[in-house]
N, C-alpha and C positions, 0 to 999 in steps of 0.2 A: 566689665566684667573679667575676671580672671581666666585663663585660658586652661586648658587641662594640664600644660606641662608645668607650669608656674603653681597649679594648685598640688601639683604633686609635690613638685620641691617644697612646695612650704610645709607641707606635711610630714616629709623627712626630714628637714630641720627641726619643724617641731618634735617630733619622736625621737631625735639624738638627743636633744635640750632637755626631754623631759626624763629619758633614762640616765643620761650624764648627772643632773642637779637634785632630781626630787629625792633620793633618799639622802644624802646627805643635811637638807633644809629641814625634811620630816623630823628627821631623828633629832633635832634639836625643838621641836616642839612648834615650828613655825606653821602659821597659815601660808598658802603659797595658789597665787594666781599668776596669768601668763598674758602679755600682749606682744602681739609682733608690728611692726610696721614693714612695709615692704614697698617700694619704688615701684608702680607699675608704668614701664617705659611706652606702652604702647596709648596711655592716654594721660600720661602725664602727673599721674596724681600717686598720694603718699595712703596706701590701703592698711589701714589699721584693724586689726581683729584681737578683741578680750575676749579670754577665755575665764570664765567667773564660777564658781562651785554657785549652783543654787541656791544651797542652804544660808553660806555666807549670805549672799545678796539679799536673802529676805530677811536674816538677823538684822542686816545692817538699814533695810529700809522698814524694818520694824520698828527699830530704836527712831530711826528719823520721824516716821509718821505718829507713831505714839499705840500704833494698834498693831495686831499680826496681818503682814503683806504675805501674801502666796502668790507666787508668780505662776505657777501651773492655774491654767485653766481661768486664768486672767488677764485677756487680752489688754484690756484697758491701762495695767500696769507698764505696758511699754513706755508710757509717757514719764509717767515716775521715775522709771529705769534710765530712759534718756537724761532727763533733768539731774539724776543723781550723779550719773557718767561725767555730763557737761560740767557740773560743777565742779569734779574732782581729777579732771583729768583736760590738758590743755598743750598746745603745741605754739610755740612762740620764735622771733627772732632773736638774738641776743640783745638788738637796739628794744625789746618788749612789746612789738607788736604781732598780739594776739592773732594766728591763723583759723580760719574759721574752718570748725570740722563739719563734715556732713554726716547725718544719721543715714546707714545703709540698711539700718534693721538688726532684730535679733533673732535667735534661735534658740529651744531650749530643749536639748536630748542629754538622755540618759542622767539626769542630775548636773548639767553642765550649759550655763549660759555663753554662748558665742554671741558678741554684739559685736557689729560691724561700723565703721565708720572710714572716712575718707577727707584727706585733706589738698587742695591744689599747693603746690608749693612755689613759693618766690624765686624768680629768675635768678641764676645766679648767686643761689646762697651756698655760704659754707660752714655755715652751723646751725643747730637747732636745738630750742631748750624745750625739755620735755617735763611737764609736772604730772605726775600721776600719785594720786591719795587715795584709790580708790580703796574701798573696807581699811584703810589705817586707820580713822576716826573710829572703828568699832571692835577692832581686829587688834590687839596688842601688839602681836608676832606677827603680824602681817608682811609679808614679801611679795613683791608685786616684780616679775622675773620680764624682762623684756629682750627680745632678740629683733634686730632689726638689718634688712639688706637695702641699701639704699647706694646707687649706683655703682653694685657691686661692691660694697664695702659693708663688712659686716660687724656688727656691733653686739653687746650683751651687758645688760645694766642690771641692780637689782635696785627696787625704790622698797625703802622700808623708813618708819619713823625716824624723822631726823634727817633725811635725803629724799624728799620727794621731789624735788628738781634736781636733774640733770644737763649737762649739753653734752651733744653728739657733736664733734668737730669734722668735719666732711672733707677739709684742704690737707689733711695730714698723709 
């Protein structure tokens, strides 16, 4: 569990990222989602938080399922959402070893879906391969913005059609 100071730091970084990047992306008609990766030194895991708009997820799931999917008031959809996220988001080593993400749950708040996962990082790793194709198959101009804090190194990447796989080099 995240302590209060790291939670405040996460919210501060997230707010700055929103303020600085949203206007230019939205002006071009892009759909935007966010995710953060933060190394939790206390328990040695990489915490992952996806911030997605409810309507965008419902469109994607409805297209996938072939019928209207409504997230609010249907807790049974959590399994469907987890399956959707797991099929489109992954972390791996440069050698291709997929890291096992653990579902921590989700929360719907004012039209925004927060999905939480975590992964145990391998010992002495120097880079991480990230694949994020969430919503890209149903939203032509989808941009998934990443902010990461790993070992006090900060990274920012954009994932979109044609660029759903990117590498973070931590040895720099």
